[in-house]
C-alpha positions in Angstrom: 131.8 83.5 185.5 131.0 83.3 189.4 133.6 82.2 191.8 131.5 79.7 194.1 134.6 79.4 196.1 134.1 82.8 197.4 130.8 83.5 197.1 128.5 83.0 199.9 125.9 81.2 197.8 126.4 77.3 197.4 126.5 77.0 193.2 123.2 74.4 193.6 121.3 77.2 195.4 122.0 79.7 192.6 121.2 76.9 189.4 117.9 77.0 191.5 117.0 80.5 192.1 118.5 81.0 188.2 115.7 78.6 186.9 113.0 80.1 189.1 114.0 83.0 187.6 114.3 82.2 183.7 110.6 80.7 184.6 109.0 84.6 184.2 110.7 85.2 180.3 108.4 82.2 179.0 105.6 84.7 178.4 106.0 86.7 175.0 104.2 89.7 177.3 106.9 89.7 179.6 109.8 89.5 176.6 108.1 92.2 175.1 108.1 94.3 178.3 111.8 93.7 178.6 112.4 94.6 175.3 110.4 98.2 176.0 111.9 98.9 179.2 115.8 98.1 178.0 116.4 101.4 176.8 114.1 103.4 179.7 111.6 102.8 182.4 108.2 103.5 181.4 104.9 104.0 183.0 102.3 101.3 183.3 100.0 103.0 181.2 102.6 103.8 178.7 103.5 99.9 178.4 99.8 98.7 178.4 99.4 101.0 175.4 102.8 99.8 173.3 101.7 96.6 174.3 98.0 97.1 172.9 96.9 95.1 176.3 94.7 96.2 179.4 96.4 97.7 182.2 95.2 95.0 184.2 97.1 92.7 182.0 100.5 94.6 181.7 100.0 95.3 185.7 99.8 91.4 187.0 102.9 90.5 184.3 104.8 93.4 185.7 104.1 92.6 189.2 105.3 88.9 189.1 108.3 90.5 187.2 108.7 92.7 190.2 108.3 89.9 192.6 111.0 88.1 191.2 113.6 90.8 191.0 113.6 91.8 187.5 112.1 95.2 187.3 112.0 97.8 189.9 109.5 100.8 190.2 108.8 104.3 191.2 106.0 106.1 192.6 105.4 109.7 190.8 102.2 110.9 192.2 99.6 108.4 190.6 101.8 107.4 188.0 104.0 104.1 188.3 107.3 103.9 186.4 109.3 100.6 186.0 112.8 100.1 185.0 114.9 96.7 184.4 116.5 95.7 187.7 119.9 94.8 187.0 120.7 95.8 183.0 122.7 92.4 182.8 119.3 91.0 182.7 118.5 92.8 179.9 121.4 92.0 178.0 120.9 88.3 178.8 117.9 87.9 177.1 119.0 90.1 174.1 122.5 87.2 174.1 119.6 84.3 173.7 117.8 86.4 171.3 121.7 86.9 169.2 122.2 82.9 169.7 119.0 81.5 168.3 118.8 84.5 165.2 122.4 82.6 164.6 121.0 79.2 164.9 118.4 80.0 162.4 120.6 81.5 160.1 122.5 78.8 160.5 119.8 76.2 159.5 118.7 78.0 156.8 115.4 79.5 158.5 116.7 83.0 157.6 116.9 84.4 154.2 
């Protein structure tokens, strides 16, 4: 739990930042990217291959996610590798997914 009394950011500002940040996860492709990067970094080409989309398409998603702070990257020659910026972002996505599965199961949506 964040102690806003000790933090230099106001709660309303953090809530607005949180809402903006979460918009990047409204795309199934970006959620798949987080799945792939949750364990280790990958090159743009490897991500495109795994996702079965063009490198241009995956690059657009990666740029958005990087600009919002969800991902970091490094260059090795001509190859660019991406990784999750903070493992808690990945863990949060997994917690939401677990909650969704629990609710589907509770409602009889899963066998």
